[in-house]
N, C-alpha and C positions, 0 to 999 in steps of 0.2 A: 150458867150451869150447863154441862154437857148432857145431852139426852141419854137416857138409860139405854144400854145395849140391847140388841134383839135377843129374844129367848133362844134362838138357834145359834150355833157356833159362828155362822157366817151370814152376811146379809146380801141382798140381791144386787144393789146398785150404789155406787159412789160417783158423784158428779164432780168433774174437774173442769173449771172454767178459766179460759184465757191463759192456759199454761204457757209460760215462756222460759221455764228453767228445767225442763225435762223431769218435772215432778211426776208426770204420768208413769214414766218408766220406773221410777222409784217406788211408786205405789203398787204397780203390777208385780214387781219382784217381792214386795213385802206382803201383799195380800192376794196371792194367786187365785184364791177361790171367790174373790169378790169381782163382780162385773163393774168395770169402770167406764163410764160414759164421759168422753172428753169433747168439749165444745170450744170454739175459738173466741167467743166474745161473751160479755155479760148478757147481752140481749138474747143470744142463742141459748145461754144457760137458763134464763127465765122460761124460754119457750120449751126447753127440754123437760122441765119439771111438769109440763102438762102431759107428758107421755107416761108418767107413773111416779110413785113415791121413791125417794132415795133415803139412804141411811144418814148421809152427811154430804156437805158440799165443801170442796176445797177450791178457792178462787185466788188467782194470781193478782198481786197488787201492782198496778202501773202507777208509780208516784206522779207521773205527769198527767194522768187522766183527770179531767174536770168532772167526771160523772161517777167516780168510784163510790162515794157515799150514797148517791142515788141508786146505783146498781145494787149495792149491798141491801138497801131497803127493799128493792124489788125482789131480790133473791129470798130475803127473809119472808116477805108477804107470800110469795109463790110457794115456798117450801113449808111454811108453818113454823110456829114457835118451837116445836120439839126437835127440829132438825138442826144439828150443829152447822154453823157456817164458819169455816176456818180459812183464814187468809194466809197466803204464802208470799213472802217478800224477800228481797235482798236487803242488806243493812241500810242501803240508801232509801228504801221504801218504807222503813219502819215508822217514821212520823206519819205518813199517810195511813198506814195500817192502824196506828193508835187512834187516829181521828175516826176511822171507819168503825171502831168498836161501838161508838155512840150511835151509829146508824143501824146496829143490829147484829154485827159480827160477834161470834162467840169468843174467838181468840185468834191469835196469829202466831206463825212460826217463821223463823229466819231460815231461808234455804241455804244449804241443805239442812233439813231438820236433824236434831240430835237423836240418837238411838232411843227408841220407845216413846219419843215425844208424841208422835202421831198416834201410836197405839192408845195412849191415854186420852188424847183430845177427841179421837174418833170413836173410842170405845170399841176397838177392833182387836182381834187376836191375830198376830202376825205369824208368818210361816215359821219363824224361829221358835215361837212358843210351842207349836205343834210338834216340831222336830224333836224337841227335848223329851217328849213323852216316850220315844223309842230308844233313848240313849241309856246305856247301863248306868247304875247309880253313881259309881266313882267318876265316870266320864261326865255325867250330868253335873256333879258337884264342881268339877273343873270348869265346865262351860259356864256354869252360873257365876263362879268366882271371877272368871275372865270377863264375863259380861258386866259385872259390877265394877271391875277395874276400868273397863272402857267407858262406862257411864260417868266415871269420875275424872275423865280426861281434863275437863274444863274447870274442875273444882280446885280447892286449895291443895298445895303440894303434899301436905301431911295426910290428907284424906286419900289421895291417889296412892300414896305409898302404903297406907294401911290396907287398901284394897289389894295391892300387889302382894303384900305379906299374906293376906287371906288366901290368895290364889296358890301360893306356895304351900300353905298349910293343907290345902285341899289335895295336893299331888304328892306330898312328901310326908314321911312318918316323923315329923319334927314336933317337939313339944312347944317350941317357940321359934319365931322367925322375925328378923328385923331387916328392913330394906332402907338403905340410905342413899340419898342423891341430892346434889345441889344444896347441901347444908341442912336438909330436912330428913326426918326419920319417920318410918311407919313400922308398926309392930302388930303381930297376931299371935294368938296362943298365950301361954303362961309368961310370966316375967322372965326376961332374958338374963341369964347368968353369963358365964364365960362361954363364948361361942365355940362350938365343936368344929364347924365347917365355915369357911368363907369363900365366896365366889364373886369375882369382879363383874360389874355390869358394864358392857362395852357398847358404844354407839358410834357408828362410822369409824371404827378402828381406835377410838379414844375411850379411856375409862371414864365413866360418868357416875359411878356409884358402886355399892357393894351389897351383897346379900350375906347375912350371918344366920346360921342355923344353931339352935340350941341342941340339947340332947335328943336322941331318937326315942320315940315312944315304944319301940320294940327293941330288937337287937341292934347292933352297930349298923351304920348306913352301908348299904350294899353298892356294888358297882352300878347297878341299875338306878339306884337313887342318885348317884353322882351324875350319871348321864341325864337323868330327869332334871336335876338342878341346873346343869349346864344348858340344856335345851331351853328351859324356862328363863334363864338369865338372858338369853338372846332375845326371847319374846319381850321381856321387860325392857331391854334396851330399845327395841323398836317402839314400845308404848311410851317410854319417856321422851323419845325423840318426837313422837307425834304430839305429846302433851306440850312440848316446847313450841312446836310449830303452831299449835292451836292458840297458845298464849300469845305468840307473836302476832298472829292474825287478829286476835281480839284487840290487842293493843293498837294495831294499825287501824282497826275499825272504830276505835274510841279516841284516836289521837288526831289532832289537826296537823296536816302535812307541813304547813308553812311555819307555825310557831312552836310545834311540839307540845302545845298545851292540850288538855282535854278538849274534845269537840262538843258540838251541840248534843249529840246522842248520849255521850257520857254525862253531860250536865243534866239532861232530863232524868236519866236513871238515878243519878246521885241525889238530885233534889227530891225525887219521889221517896227515896229511902230516908233522907234527912227529915222531911216533913212528917213521915210516918212515925219516926222516933220522937219528933217534937210534940206530936199529938199525945203520945204516951207519957212523955216525961215533962211536958209543960214548960218548954223553953221556947224562946223566940228565934226566928230565922230572918235575916235581912238579905234581900237580893238587890244588888246594884247592877244596872245595865248602863253601859256608856259607849259612846263612839267618838272618833277623832273628828274634831271640827274641820270643815272644809277639806276633807280627805281627797275628794275628787280633784281639787286644785293641785295637790301635791303630785297625784298621778299625771295630770295633764302637763304640769310644768317640768317635772323632773323625770317622768317615765315610770312605768309599772315596776321595774326592778327596785327603784327607790321607794315606791309605795310599799312593796313587800318588805323591804328592810325596816321601814317605819313600823309596820305592823309587828314584825318579829321583835324589835327592840321594845316597843310598847308593852307587849306581852311579858317579856322578861322583867322589865321595870316593875310592872304590877305584881308579878309573882314574888319578887323580893320584898314587897311591902305588906304581904299578907301572911297569915299564920300557915303552918304546914298543912293543916287539914281543911282550911277554908278552900272551897272549890273555885279555881280560877280557870275559866274556859273561854275559848274563842267561839262566839255565837254565830258569826258569819260576816263576811266582808270586813269592815273596820269596827264591828261591834264586839264587845267583850261583856262577860257576865262574871260577877263575883258573888259567891254565897257565903255569908258570914253566919256562923252557927256555933252553939255550945257543944262541947264534947264532954265525956265523962270526967276526964282529967286534963289538966293543962298540958299543952303540947310541949312547951319549953318552960323553964323556970321563970316565973313571973308572968306567964302568958294568961290572959283572961279573955272572955268573950268581949269583942269590941262593942261596948254599950253605946258608943258613938261611932258607927261605921262611917259617917260622913267625914269624921276627922281622919280616918285612914285614907279616904279618897282625896281629901285636901292635901295630905302629905304626898300622895301620888301625883296630884296636879303640880305641886312644887317640884317634884322630882323630874317631871317631864320638861318643865321650863329650864331646869338646870342641866339637862342631858344634852350632850353634843351629838346631834344627828348629822354625822359627817356627810351623808348623801345629799343634804340640803345646801351645801356650799356656804355662802355668806349668811344664809338663814339657818345655819345648823343648830343654833342655840337660842332658846327663849321664845320661839314662835309657835311651837306645837301645843295645842290646848285640847281639852275634852269637854263634852257635856254629858251629864249623868243623871239618872233617876233611880231612886231607892224606894223599895216597898218592903213591908215587914209582915211576917206571919206572927200571930193570927189576925192582926188588926185589918190589914188591907186585902188579904185573900187567904184561902185555906187549901188550895191545890197548886200543884206545879204550874199548870197551864195558866191559872188565874193570877198567880203571884208574878210570873214572868210578864204577863199582859199588863199588870199594874205597874211594874217597873218600867216597861216600855212606854206606858202612858206618862209616867213621871219624866222620862227622858224627853218626850215630845214637849212637855210643858217647860222643861229646863231650856230647851232650844228657843222656845217662844220668849224667854227672858233675855236671850242673847247668848253668845258663845261663852265658853269657859265658865259654865255654870253647873252646879249640882243641886238637885231638888229632892227632898224627901216628901213623900205623899203626906198631906195633912199638916205639913210644917210651914211656918212662915219663912221667907227667904232668909238664909243664914242659920236657921234653927238646925241643931245637929242631933236631935234625938226624937223618937216617935212620941206622939201624944200618949199620955197615960190613959 
């Protein structure tokens, strides 16, 4: 829980520790009335707390640091339980930030933080909030609507378009507004009948959508209304372009460069979500972790480009043997993870939850042996094998971290049995279903 805010509008001090991403400048712009003490290291941060209380601590996460969790515990002890300790990290540092939560951190943000994210975590009032108090009511409504649209940049397309339609309702005397782009639609106001006005949305000189206005709530639309519509269509074009870029950045952050499969970060988030749903709806989730047997040998004998091609081809072969919504991810190196889970409806006709996930993996084993890996020359076919371990929720573990650890342990046991082997925790060799 974040500590309750101070009774006064602003607090005296915010401590920023080991900042390496210019977060200090971001905080000073957003909270100009707050004194910000910036220190270069975790140790100096603990020492700084002896000089007086702080409202909150923001600490940079160095994912290579061996003392991060110890440092977070030290900051927590020195600051007291009521002071929020917020971690700031790059996407690469998120796994380290997640682990540091158990050491006493309150929460973490990915730099640069989204609008208002720090306001909520730090219980602070930003300069933007104060400025709105002096804005005339109509302009304030416009700013609020624009702010809601910007906050929806990273959400589902229809939600962003709904917010953009609300922005137009705030600045135009329209009874209804519809905003369309990329095959999605958003609407605000009353139900849209036959549009009275249409305005194209243009981005980089190319049409990307359309604004449709229903009847005016007053007299006919004026010249000033048309100018306002055109002006805001340009703003919306920029917002849609920014949304596309943010979506692309997020996809890059969640996608493995080599295989184009989801990466480890995506896997962790997805498995958290799936296990949460499984706990509510009482279905099982099976995690399979596998790696390529003797992969170092292929790199050494045929070169790293050949090793990369083996990993790419393996990922695609696996993807084709799994259902659409089962999560197939590259975990790292030559390790892959598959999450088999129930969904509300079958993904394709005849599709059911794989009650025997080992059977899926066996078919994948056979597919590997039949595949022609051209980069291996005379050994192109029939030589590549995998070892795999499977663990099942709720029998083997109840959390993402524990379930992956259980699957990794099963993988190690499978390798002890020899290469080209698949092992399910708690099962006898060859058994293809979890114990009842």
